[in-house]
C-alpha positions in Angstrom: -15.5 -6.4 9.3 -16.9 -7.5 5.8 -16.8 -4.1 4.4 -13.0 -3.9 5.0 -12.5 -7.2 3.5 -14.6 -6.2 0.4 -12.7 -3.0 0.0 -9.3 -4.9 0.3 -10.1 -7.5 -2.2 -11.6 -5.0 -4.7 -8.4 -3.3 -4.6 -6.3 -6.3 -5.3 -8.7 -7.2 -8.3 -8.9 -3.8 -9.6 -6.5 -3.3 -12.9 -6.8 0.6 -12.7 -4.3 1.8 -10.3 -6.0 4.9 -9.1 -9.4 3.0 -8.4 -7.2 0.5 -6.6 -5.6 3.1 -4.4 -9.3 4.5 -3.8 -10.4 0.9 -2.6 -7.2 0.5 -0.3 -7.8 3.9 1.2 -11.3 2.8 2.1 -10.0 -0.5 3.5 -7.4 1.5 5.6 -10.3 3.9 6.7 -12.2 1.0 8.2 -9.1 -0.9 9.5 -6.1 1.6 9.9 -3.9 -1.5 11.3 -4.3 -3.5 8.0 -0.5 -3.7 6.8 -1.6 -5.5 3.7 -3.7 -2.8 2.4 -1.0 -0.2 3.1 1.5 -2.4 1.4 -0.7 -2.9 -1.7 -1.6 0.8 -1.8 2.0 1.7 -1.6 2.8 -0.6 -4.6 -0.1 1.0 -6.7 1.1 4.4 -5.7 4.7 3.4 -7.0 3.1 2.6 -10.3 1.4 5.9 -10.5 4.7 7.8 -9.7 3.5 9.1 -6.4 6.7 8.0 -4.6 6.4 10.3 -1.4 2.9 8.8 -0.7 4.0 5.5 -1.5 6.9 5.8 0.9 4.4 6.8 3.6 2.3 3.8 3.1 5.1 1.4 2.9 6.7 2.7 6.1 3.6 2.2 7.9 3.0 -1.3 6.3 6.7 -2.2 7.4 5.7 -1.1 10.9 2.7 -3.2 11.1 4.1 -6.2 9.2 7.9 -6.3 10.3 8.4 -9.7 8.7 6.5 -8.9 5.3 9.5 -9.2 2.8 7.1 -7.7 0.0 6.6 -4.6 2.1 10.3 -4.0 2.7 11.0 -4.8 -0.9 8.5 -2.1 -2.3 9.9 0.4 0.4 13.3 -0.3 -0.8 12.3 0.2 -4.4 10.6 3.5 -3.6 13.5 4.9 -1.6 15.9 3.9 -4.4 13.6 5.8 -6.9 13.7 8.8 -4.5 17.5 8.3 -4.2 17.3 7.9 -0.3 20.0 5.5 0.0 
């Protein structure tokens, strides 16, 4: 899966949030079970103010990575911003 890894790492290294989201989408297309890509895409979507899309990605990231504190933290952040508490 070298293409998946390349897309994921390019997303993490990209300063432009929208370009990073595009890279993470490509990584997820190649490997839909990549919780880390979903988590990072969710984080970048929060930065872009796309909270519903961020929440969707982060819910899936938490499902795939139930022990990942960063995914849960970001999900809590976006749900707080959406006033879902």
